[in-house]
N, C-alpha and C positions, 0 to 999 in steps of 0.2 A: 593478222598475226605477224606476217612477214615484215610489216612496217615497224613493229615494236622493237625487234632485234634483241633487246634484253628483257626477259620475262621473269617475273617473280624476283626481280633484282638479283638474279642468280644465274640463269641459263642464257648464254649468249648464242643466238642462232647464227650459224656460219654459212651453210649452203644446203639446198635441197638435195638429198641423196636418194629419195624414193618418192613415188607419187602414185596414188590410186584414184579411183573415181571420186571419192568423197574425202580424201585426206592426203597428207603428205608427211614425209619423215625428213627431219633436218639433222645434219651433223651440227653439234653444239658443244660448248664448253661450260662445265659447271664451275663457275668462278669461285664459289665458296670452297670447293674441295680441289680445284685445279686439275680436273680430269675431263677427258673427252666422253661425251654421252651422245645418245640419239634421242631426239624429241619428236614424237609422233603427234600430229595435230589433226583434229577433225575440222574440215573446211566449214566456214560459216554457211548456213543453209538459208536460202532466200524464200520469199513468199510463194514461189512456185511449188515448193515441197509441201506435201500434206502434213499438217501439224502432228498427226499420229505417227507418221513415219519419222519425223524429226525427233519426237520424243523417244522412239525406239532406238534410233541411231545413237543418240546421246547416252541413253541408258546402257546400250551395248558397249559403247566406248568405256563407260565407267566400269562395267562388268569386266572388260578385258583387264583394266588396271587391278581390280580386286583379285581376279583369278591369277594373273601372272605374278602379282606381288606375293601370293601365298605359296609359290613354288620355289624350292631351293634345290636345284639339280644342275649338274654341269651341262646337261642336254637341253635346258630350257633357258630362254633369254631372261636375264635378270631385270626386274623393274625397280627403279629407284624412287620414283615420285609420281604424283598425279595432281593436277590442278586445273584451273581455268584462267585464261588471259583474255580480257575483253569479251567474256562470255563464250570463248572457244575452248573446249576441253583439250588438254594436252597430257601426254604420257611420257615420262622420262625413263629411258632404258639404257642398259649397257650398250656401248658402241661396238659393233661387231665388224671386224675387218675380214671380209671373205666374200663368197658368192653363194646365192641360193641355187638350188638344184636346177631350176629353170635356166638360170644364166649359165651354169656349167654345161648344160646340154647345148645351149646356143654357142658357147665358146668352142664346143667340140663339133661344130658345124652340123648339128642335128644328128650326129652318130651317137649310139649308146655310150655310156661311160665304161671304163675298164672294169672287168669282172671283179677284180679284188677291191676296187673302190666301191662298187655296187654292194658287195657283201659287207664291207666295213660300214657303209652308210646305213644299211639295213639293220645291222646289229646295234648301232648307236641309237637310231630312232626307236627301235623296239624297246631298248632299255629306258629311254626317256618316257615313252608312252606307258610302260609298265609303272613307272613312278607316278605320272600324272593320274593314271587310273586308280592307283592305290589311294590317292588324295580325293577320290570321288569326282574327278573332272574328266569330261569328254570334250575333246577339241572340236569336232564336227566340221572342220574345214582344213583337214590335212591335205597338202598338195605340194608340188615341188617348190613353188614360190614362197612357201611358208617354212621351208627347211633350209637352214644356212650351213655351209661348210666353211670353217675358218681356215686361215693359212696354216695352222698347225694340225689340221685334220679333224679337229673337234666338230661335231655336228650338233646343231641346236634347233629346236622347234620354236617358231615364232608365231605371233599373231593369234591370240586367244579371243578375238573379237566376238565370235559367236559360240564360244565354249559354253557347256552346260555344267552346272554344279549339281551332282546327283544328291548331295546331302547338305544339310545346314539350313538354319532358319532363315526365312526371308528370301529364299531363292526359288524362283519359279522354274519349272522344267522347260518351258518354252518362252521364247521372247521373239515375237514375230509381228508382222504387220501385213496388211493386204498388198503392199507394194514391194515388200522385201522378201527375197528368197534366201534361205539359209543353205549355204554350201555352194560348191562350184561343180557344174554338171559332169565334167570328165572324172571327178573323184568322189561322187556321191554314192552312198550305199543304196541298195534297193529299198530298205526300210525308210531312209530319208526321203526318197522319191515318192514312196507310197503314203507318206505321212504317218507311218507307224511308230512304235516305241523305239527310241534311239538310245543305245547304251554303248559301252566301251567297244563292243564288237563292230560298231559302225566305223570307228576309227581304224580298226584292223582291216576292214574292207578298203578304206581310203589308202592305208599303207600298201595294200596289195596293188592298187592302181599306180601309186608312186613307184614302187619297185618294178612293176611291169614296164613303166615308161623309161626309167633310167637304164633298164636292162636291154630294151629293144629299140628305144628311140621314138616310140609312139605310145599313146595311151591304149588301154585294152579295147576301148570303143572310140574310134576316131572318125567321127562324121562331122558334116558341116553345120548341122542345126541341133539345137538342144534336144528337140523331141527325139530324134534318132539316137542320140547319145543315151538319153534316159531309158528309152525302150531297150537299148542294148544292155544296160546295166540290169534292167528288170527281167528280161526274157532270154537273152542270148548268152550261151557259154562262151567264154573268151578263148581265142586261139592260144594254144600252149606257147609260152615265150620262146621255146627252142625251135619253133617253126620259123621264127624271125632270126634266131641267133643260136646256132647249133652248139657252140662251146659253153653255153651256160651249164653249170652243174645240174644234174638231174634232181638231187635233193633240194636245191634252191628253187628250181621250177615248181616242184611239188608244194613248197611252202607258199609261193606266190599264188598258185591255183587254189590252195586251201583258203588263203585269205580272201580270194574272190568268190567264195561260195555264195550262192544267192540268199541263203537263209542264215541268220546269225548262229543258230545251233550247229550248223555244219562247219563253221570256222573254228580256228584254234580257240581254246578256252580263254586265254588272256595273252597280253603282250609279253609277259615273262616267259611263257611257253614258246612264243615265237622267237624270242631272243636265244633261248637254249637250242632250238632247232637250227637257227642260223649259225650259231657257234659250231654245231656239228657239221653243217654244210660247208663251213669255211675250209675244212680239211679237204674238200673236193675242188677248191679253187686252184687252178694251175699256177705254179710259182711264176712270178714275173709277168702276170697277165697284162696285156696292153690294150689300148683302144682297137677297135675293129675296122681298120680302113677298108678291108675287103668286103664289108657288108654292102650288098647292092641296095640302092635307094628303093624305098617302097613306091609303088605306082601312085600317081596323083590322086586316083580314086581310092576311097577306103576299101579295105578288104571285105569280101562278102562275109556276112555273119554265118555262124555255124548253122547247118540245116536243122530246122525245128522238128519236133516230133511229128510223126505221120498224122495228117489231118489237122494240125494246128495252123492257124492263119499266119501268113507271112506279112508282117506289117511293114509298110514303107516308111521312110523317115519323113513323114508329113504330119504335122499336128492336126488333130480333128478340128474342123471348123463347122460352120452352119451346115445343116443337112441339105444337100442339093439334089436329093432323090437318088434313084438307083444308079444313075450314071456317075454321080459324085462318089457314092459308096464304092462302086466298082473301081474307081480310079485310086482308091486308097487301099485296095485289097487285091490279092491275086488268088485267093482261095475261093472255092465255090460259095455261092450265097448262103447255103445252108449251114456253113461252118459257124461254130460259136465264137464270137469275137473275144479276144483277150481283154482282161480288165484294163481300163484306161488309167493312165497316170492322173494325179490330182489336177484340178482345174488351174492351179496357179502356175503349172508348167506350160500352159498353152502360149503365153506371151514371153516365155523365157528365152533368152539368147544364150549362146554357149559360154559367154564369159571369155576368159583368157587362159587357155591351158599352157603347159610349160613350153612346148615348142611347136607345133603343127606336125605335118608330115615331113618327109625328107625333101619336099618341094614346097616350102612354105610360101603363102601369099602374104603381101603386106598387111599388117594388122593396124587398123585405125586406132587413134588414141581413144582411151575410155571415155564414154559419154557420162557427164556428171549426173545425168538422170537415169542411167541404166541401172535397173534394180539389182542386177546380178553383180555388177562391178562396184556397187555402193560400198561394201566393205570387203568383198572377197576377191576383187580384182587384183591382178599381180602387182606387187610393188616394183616398179621399174626404176633402175638406178639412173642417175644423171649421166652416166658414162656415155660419151659420144655426143652429148648435146651442146658442147661448147663450140662456138664458131669464132671466126676472127673478130676481135674487138670485145669479146666477152670472157673475161678472166674468171677464175673460180673464186668463190667466197671461202677462202681457206684460213685466213688469219683470225685470231681471237678478236671478235668485235668488228671484223671487216664488214663494211657496208656493201662491198662488191667492187670488183675492179673491171666491170664491164664497160665497153664503149658506150657513147651516147651521154647526153647531159643528165645530171642529177636533178630530177624534177621534184618539187615539193608535192606532198600528198594532194591528189585531186587535180594536179595540173594536166593540161591537155597533152596528149602523147607527143606533139610536135613543138611544145613550148620549149624555148631555150632555157638552159640553166641560168639562175641568177648570177650576174657578174661575168657572163661570157657573151661573146659576139655570136649572134644567131647565124651569121653567115660564114663562120669559120669552124674548122675542126670537125666537120661532119663527114663521116665515111660510110659507104654503103656496105652492109654485111654481105658476104658471098652466099650463094645458095648452099644447101646442105651438100656435104661431100658426095661425090658421085655424079653430080649434075652441074659442074662448073661452067660458066659462060666462056666463050672464046677468049683465050689469052689469060685466063685466071688460074691455070693449073698450078703454078707455084704457090699461090696463096691458099688454094684448097688443100694442097699437100701439107703445107705448114700448119693449117688448121687441124688436120688429122694428127700431126706430130704433137701439136700443143695439147690436143685432147688426150693423147696417149700419156703425155707427161702428167696431166692432171689425174689420170687413173692410177699412175704410180704413186702419186701423193695420197690418193684415197686409200691405197693399200698400206700406207705408212712407210713406203720405200723412199724416204726423203732424199737420201744421197743420190739415188738414181734419178729421181724427179728433178732435182736441182741441176744435174748435168744435162738432162734432156731439155729443160727450159733454157739453159745457157746456149745449147746448140741452136735451138729454134730462134732465140733472141739474136744470135749472130747472123743467122740466115735472113731473118726479117729485116735486120738493119741493112744488110746488103741489098735486099730487094725493095724495101719500102722506105728506108731511111732511119736514122738513129732516133728521130723524134716522133715517128709515127706512133699513134696510140697502141697499135698491136705490138710493136717492138717493145714499148714500155710495159705493156701487159705481161709479156714473157719475162722481162727483167724483174717486174714486181713479183711474179710467181717464183722466180729463182730466189729472190730475197726471202720469201716466205719459207721455201724449202730449206735454204741454208739455216734459217733460224730453227726450224723443227729438227734439223739434223745435228744441232748443237754448235754450229759454227756461227755464233751470234755476232762476233765482231765483223766477219765477212758479210753477214746478213745486213748489219747496220750500214756498212759502206754502200752496198748495192741499193738498199731502200732509200738512203739519203740521195743518191744520184737520181733515182727514179722520181722521187718527190720534187727535186729541183727541176727536172725536165718536164714533169706534168704541170708544175706550177707555171712554167714558161709557155707550154703548148696549150694547156687546157684552162689554165687560170687557177688561182689559189683556192677557190670555193668549189671547184668541180668535185664530184663525188669520188672520182678515182684518185685525185690528188689527196683528198682528205683520208681516203682508205689507206694510202701508203703512209701518210703522216701518222695515222693511228697505229699501224703495224710497227713503225719505227719506235713509237712510244712504248709498246710492249717489249721490244727488244732492249731498249734502254733500261727498262725495269729489270729485265733478266741480268743485265750487266751491272746492276747496282747503282746506276746513274739516275737516282730518283729525282734530283733537281731538274735534269734535262728532260726526263719523262714527264714531269709536271708541266714544264714549259710547253712541250708538244701537245699534251692533252688539253692544255688551256687554249692553244691555237686551234685544235680541232673543235673545241666547244664554240669558239668565236665564229668559225666558218659555218658550223651547223646553225647557230643562232641567226646569222645573216641570211642564210638561204631558206631555212625551214621555219624560223621563228623560235622564240624562247620556250614556248610551251610544247613544241613537237616532241614526241616520245624519244626520238634519236638524240635530240638536243639535251633532254633531261638525262638520258643514258650517258652522254658525254660529260655532263655535270657530275654524275656519280663517279665517273673515272677520275675526274679532277679531285673529288673528295678522297678517293682511295690513295691517289698520289700524295695528297697532303698528309694523310695518315702515315704513309711510309716515310715521309720526311719528319715525322714527329710533331707536325704543326697541327695539334689536335683541336685547338680552339677554332682555327680556320676550317678544319675538317668538319667539326660539329656544325658550324654555321652553314657549310655547303650541304651537308647531309640533311639539315632541316629545310633548306631550299628545295632539295629534291623531294622530300616528303610532302612539303606544301604544294609543289607543282603537281605531283601525282594525285594528291587529294582533290585539288581543283579540277583536274582533268578527268579523274576516274572515280572519285568518291573516297571517303575516309576508310571504308572497309574493303576496298579493292586489294587483292593480294599484292600487287606491286607497291601500293601505298604502304601496306603493312611491312613489306620487305625494306622499304626506305626507312621506316621508323626503327626497324631492327638495327640498321646501320647507325642511327642516331644513338641508340643504346650503347653500341660498341664505343663510340666516341666519348660518351659520358663516363663509361667505365674507365677508359684510358686517362681521363682527366681526374680520376679519383672522386667523381661525383656519384658515389655508389647509391646514395639515397634516391637521387633523381633517376638513375638507371634502374633501380629496383622497382620504382613505381611505374616507369615506362614499360618494363617487361611484364609486370602484373597486368597492366591494361592491354598490352599486346597479346598476352596469353588468352585473356578473356575474349578479345576480338577474333583471334585465330580460331578459338574453340567455337565461337558463334558462327563464323563464316565457313570454316573448313572442317570442323569437328575436332574433338579433344585428342584424337590419336593421329591427326595429320602430321607428317614430318615437320612442317613449318611451325605448327603449334608446339611440338616437342622441342624445336629449336629455340622458341621463345622461352619455354620453361627452363631449358638449359641455361640461357642467359640469366634468368631469374636466380637460379641456383648459384651461378658464378658470382653474382653480385651479393648474394647472402654471405658467401665466403669473404668477399672483399670487406664486408662490414663486420667480419669476425664472428658471424652467427653460424659456426661450423656444424653444430648438430642439425640445425634446420637445413643447411646446405647439403649435408650428407643424406638426409631423408629425401630431399628433392632429387638429388643426383641418382639415388638408388631407384626411385620410382620412375624417373625418365629412362634410365638404363634398362629396366625391366620392360617398360612399354616399347622402347625401340627394339629390343631383342625379339619381342613377340610380333611387332608390326613389320619391321624391316629385316629381321634376321640377326643372329648373334654375331656374325662377322661383318655386318654393314659398317662402313666408316663412322657413321653417326653413333651407332651403338658402342663402338670402341672409344670414341671421344667421351661418351658418358661413363664408360668403364674407367677411363683414366681419371675423370673428375671424382668418381667415388674414391679412388686411391689417394688423390690429392687431399680430399677431406679427411680421410683416415690418418694421413700423415700429420696434418695440422692438429688433429686431436691426439697425437702421440701414439697412435696404434700402428706402429711401423711394420710389425710382422704381417698384419692384415693388408697393409698398404703394399708390401712387397708381393704378396700373392696376387693382388689386383693388377699391379704393374706387369707381372709376368704373364698373366692371362692376356692382357692387351698386346704385349710385345710378341707373344707366341702367335696370336691370331694375325697380327700384321705381317709377321714373317711368313706365315702360311699363305696369306692372300696376296701380299704385295712383294714378297721376296726379302731376303736378309739384308740387302743393301739399300732398300728404299728409305728415303729421308724420314718418313713416319716411323718405320721400324727402328731406325737408329735413335730417333728421339725417345722412343719407348725404352730402348736399352739404356740410354743415359738416365732416364727416370729410375730404372732398376738399380743402376750403379750408385746413384745418390741415396737411394733407400738403404742399400747395403752399408754405405758409410754411416748412416744414422744408427744402424744396428751394430756398428763396431766391427763389421766383417770387411776390413780394409783390403785384405789380400784379394778377395773375390771382386771387390769394387775396382781395384786397380786393373785386374785382368780384363774385366768387362770394358773399362775405359779404353784399354789397348785394342780390344777387338773392334770397338766403335771407331777409333781413330784409323785403324787399318782399312775399315770399310769406306770411310770418307776418302782415304787416299786412292782407293780403287775407283771411286766415283769421279774423282778429279785428278787424273794422272798428270804428272809434270807440274 
């Protein structure tokens, strides 16, 4: 998947921002709509995995798409699309700029979060859970790593990979396999552990575990092995949170302990009731509460569990194994032999590891990376960000379409790790990466410090703080130039990243100057075909497009295409992706005949490599249809979109977003041929389906709503058209803001419709408002 870069002809993968045992999340750009998204991919599974487990994993991934796409709430991550690329399922979600609760605890040096933050997070999560439970959905894996807090304070629940749908045809209540465990030990309810019936109250128990941890810094049952944790959930009352942190409000502590009741009936009735109680408890939060620097760290050993009832066995945190006789049994118990043993947890827990909780104790030990074969981290392992993983010579994949700016040669797929890049001297320009920060060799302290500063600048960029990121990269570049030299690849990496940051901050002219200088230097130092040189050239092409210099952008895209073809070959996916960029550039120049030929080349190449029905091939055929339409070859375009709709329906289903996109193209070309009644019927049907599948405010739904209004206008039904245009512009203003280009385009549609209705005064006033908004967007 990572080698493809452009998937579905639409989503350009930029950099990995999260990774779990069996999947990864990419920051990406939706090139069709020009917006930033996150793409979650399930890793390809090899022959070492049991076929039944593979089937379950893939079905669970599809279930996550279906479940999340059905939810529309500010506290739940929005899902835009789902599909497969080369047999690998992927999920397209809104891109969230923020930190999950696990990361917030780590940022806070494993101290608990401020009390007012804890209460605010609790209230928002309870509200989102109340909504999801009303939809008949139980999350079943609520934990700090699956709860995001955005920069504006909004809290969102993520990752519905093992959610259960309580209602609806075709949904089973359980989806499991002998090798796969549902849930994460530190946050599992007793009924999950015992294999009993799981309903919305299991999520409430997990919420109690999360609130306990962010309130105190440790989970309610914090032991080193899964068995001890599970036994704690099942048998041991939790220590009251205020024993760890005295200033927690007593009403809030009562809520947490009620959520952690061992039996579902003893917990609150629903998440709505929890939210109301938290709102009441908020009044008890001290004004201006701050983090708790004075909290003493917990001892390295976990706290002793609460004393069990008299006569009950005290179980040690050791899973039951083969019976080794009286001596073995005595080693696992401290009670008299005559005591009745507690019921055991189910057999599947015996090989279970703890997975990855949010933080550890206040003296955390190093956590090894997740094992791809670990059944617990398969889908429930923490998604870890890429922050802090960049070292000298490895720049971030931040630009649209960037192949990466890392040091080292650009190797064709399948080349040996030490193979030199084509067109480069294998004996030159090789630099040894330093060890991770904290363990630099003698004499390398300046480079390690600069690597840390480079990583910090990349993290600023990931937060969208582009101006600060650009200044940080400028400072690192200046220092690297002093220490390493102006042409050292690490110096050039910092300058490349500065160019990217300048571009994202809106300083496109300055970005182009910086990127051009970097491209010239990389050409001289690394060679014209090195991947870093090509990445900078491609970034320059995007900046040229933003500056309206489409001829120059086309020239640079063509050079990128030539370099990729020389190094990777004409049929490599990245080469074909570059060919599609050339086609887009030709279209922006109005050279539609050439664009049509190039789009057909792309479609033919993808058909040869992946098959006629592969989604990427179908995406390339869609681009062919656009070119045909621009050339007023409506009859050909209409037939292409009919065939494309049939193929998409067969491969992806009649309600898949790409099938609906093909139907939209069909309707547009019916209009081009003057068949407006047919076009109106098609547009209305597509709009209704998109509203049901994607939501009424989804950008694709609004595009269809506008198409309905266009058809009504051509039929002379201007009053109805005005209503349609106003619905679209109102939704865009609500979702995107009053000054967004799409909102302003919709307001222009309204104004033109008012002109047709003879309401000239209103039309003039609306035109003035749009013009004023454009001036605000482009001051000076």
